[in-house]
N, C-alpha and C positions, 0 to 999 in steps of 0.2 A: 252715427253720432249717438252719444248718450242723451237721454231726455234731460233738458235743462231745468233744474229745480231751483237754483239759487244764483245770485250774482256775486262775483268777486270784484272788489275795487282794488286797483293797484296804483299807488302814487309813484311819480317819477318814471312813467312807463313809455314815454315818447321817444327816447333816445334809440337810435338804430342799434347800438351795441351794448345797451345797458341791461342790468339785471331786471329792471322793471318790465321792459318789453318781453324779455324771455319768460318772465313769470306770468304775464298776461296771456301769452301764447300757450303756456303749459296748463293754465287753468282752462282755457278754451279747449285744448286737446282732451281734457278730462270731462268736458261737457258743461262747464260753467258758462253762464253769460258773463261778460266782462265790462268793466268800466275802466277806461284809461284816463288818468289824471296827470297833468304836467303843467308847467308854466306856459308852454306854447299850446293854446287851445286848438289852433288849426292842425298842428302836428298830432295832437292827442286824438282828434276826430279821424284823421287819416289813418293812424296806426290802428285805432279801434275798428275801422271799416275793413282794413286789410286782414286783421286777425279774425274778425267776425265772418268774413267771406271765406277765409281759408278753412275754418272749422265749422262753419254753418251754425253759429250760435249768435244770439242777440248781443249787440255791442254798442257802446256809447262812449264818446270821449269829449272832455271839456277841459277848460283851463282851471288851474288852481295854484295859488301861492300858499304852500302848506304852512308858512310862518305867519300868515295874515288871517286873523280870525274871520273878518268879513268875507274874504275870498273863499275860505273854507265853507262858510255858511252858504254862499251863492252856489258853490259846487254841490253841496248837500241838497239844496232846494231843486237844482236842475235834475239830479239823480232821482230824488223823491218824485218829481213829476213824471219821469220815465217809468218808474215803478207803478205809480198811480194809474197811468194810462194803459198799463199792461204790456208796454214795450220791453220792460225788463222784469224778471221775477224779483222777489224780495232779496235784499242784501244779506248774504250769509258769511262772507269773508272779506277781510280787509288786510292787505299787505302794505305796510308802511315802509316803502323802499326809497322814497325821495331823500336825497342827501347830497352834501358837498364835502369835499376834503380840505385839508389844510397843510400843504407840503412846505411849511415855513418853520424854521427853528424858533424855539420859544421866545428868545429875546428879540426876535425880529417880528413877532406878532404884534398886532395892534388890537385895541379894545373893539374896534369895528369888526375886525376879522373874527375875534372870539365870539362876539355877539351874533354875527351872521351864521357861523358854523353851528353854534348852539341852537339858534332859532330854527334853522332848517332841519337839523338832525334830531334834536330833542323836543323842542317846542312844537315842531310840525307833527311829530308822532302823537303828542298830547292832543293837539287841536283836532286832527282828523279823527282820531279814536273817539274823542268826546262827541264829535258831531254824529258819528254813525252807530255808536254803542247803544243808544236808547232803543232803536228798532230791533237790534239783535236781542236785547233783554226782553222786549215785548213779545218777540217771536219765540223766545225760549231756546234759541240756537244761534251760535255764532263762533267764528274763528278769527282771531286777530293774530297776525304774525308780524313782528317788528324786526327791522334790520339793524343788527349791531355789527360788530366786527371783531376779528382777532386782536385788533389794536386796543380794544377795551380791556382785554384780558392780560395782555403781555406788554402793553405800551406801543406807541406808534412806531412806524417804520419810515420808509422813504416817502410814501405818498400821504400818510395821515399822521401828523404829529400831535402835539398836546391838545389843541382845541378839538380836533376830530376824535381822538381817543377819549377825551373827557365826555364829549357829547354821546358817544356810543356806549360808554359806561353808564351814563344816565339812562339810556334806553334799557339797559339790563335791569336796573333798579325799578324803573317804571313797569317793566314786564312782570317782574315777580310780585310787586305790590298789587298791581291791578288783578293779576291772576288769583291772588289770595282773596281779594275783595269780591271777586265775581264767582267764587267757587260753587255757589248754589244757583247760578243763573242760567246754566246751559251754555255759557260762553267761555271758551278757553283762550288763553293769552300766552303765546310763546315767542321766542326770539331765535333768529339764526345769526351765527357769527362767522361769516366767511373769512378766509384768508385771501390770498391773491387769486383773482379771477380774470378771465379774458374780457375785460370791459375797458371803456374809454378812460377810466381813472388813471391808467398808466400811459396815456398818450404823451409822447415826448421823452419817455424813458430811453436810456441808452442800451445798447446791446449788452454792455457789461452789467448794468443793473438787472436786466432781464435774466441773464445767465446766473447772477448771484441769487435772485429770487428763486429760480427753479432749483438751484443747488441746495437751497436751505429747506426744501420740502422733501420729506422722505419718499413721496410718490414721484418726485422728479419732474413735476409739471404744475402749472396753475389749474384751477378749476374752470370748467366751461360754465357759461351762464345757465345752460340747461340743467347741469348738475345741482347748482344752487336752487334754481327754480323748482326742481322736483322735490326738494326737501320742504320748501315753502308750501307747495300744493299738498304734500303728504300731511303736513301739520294742519291743513284746512279740511282734511277728509274725515269721514266717519271712523276710519281706522285709527285716528289719532285722538279719539274721544277721551282717553285717560291721560293725556299729556297736557299739562298746563303749568305755567311758571318755569318752563324748561328752556334752556338754551342749547341748541344743537350746533356744534362746531363743524365747519365745513372747510378744512384746511389741508387736507392731504397728509395729516400727521405733523404739520409744522409746529403745532402748539399742543403738547400732550400734558394734561393736568397730572 
C-alpha cells in the first residue's frame, strides 16, 4: 500500500453499482484515505469500512443530504473531527458525484422535479465544495472534481432530460468559474462528463434501449464505473497539477466536439 497522505471525499458513494463507490475504491487503491458520503449514513459507514479494509487505508462514512446546507455542515464537522483526532489525514480531494436524473419529457415535468434535480446536482455541488474548500486553500493544495454529463453538452437522452441536462450544464459553468477564481490557491477544479456507464441509472431499461445505446457509441459499449473513476482519480493526482477548468469527456466517442 502507498503511504496515505491525504483524504478523498466522495459524495453519492454508498450505492452498490454507482460511480461514487467505484471512485472511492479507486482512490483507496491509489493510497488515499477515503470518506464516503451519502443519504444513508449506515450504508455509507458500511461501504467505507469495506473499502478501507480491502485496501488497508483509513476510511470514514456518514450521512449527508448534499442539497441541505445544515446537513452538509454536520457532515463537514464530523469529518473535521476525524481529521483533528488523527484518524484521517487532511482532506485533499473532493469528488462531487451525488446526483439524480430526470427521465421525464419536458411538458410532463413539474416545478418540484425541476427544483429537486437542480438542488441535488447543482446546488449540492456548490454546498459541498463551499464547505470543504477553505481547508484546501489553507493547506495550499486541493483537487475538486465535479460530475457533469454528456447530456450537458449535447442535450438529454433517454435517462436524463431537460432538468438533468440543465443541472449538469450548470456544473460545467461552476467548474470553470471556480477554477479561474482559485488559480493561485494551489487548488484545481475540473469536471468529468461521462456518457453511458454501467450504473443503476439505467435500471428498468429495455433490451432494445440498451442495444440502441451501445450502437450509438463508436467503441460499441458503455463505460465501466472503474474507467470513469480512474479519470476522476487522475484529476486528483500530482500528475494533473496543470489541469484546471477542464472537462474530460468519457463517452467512447459518442460525442465528438
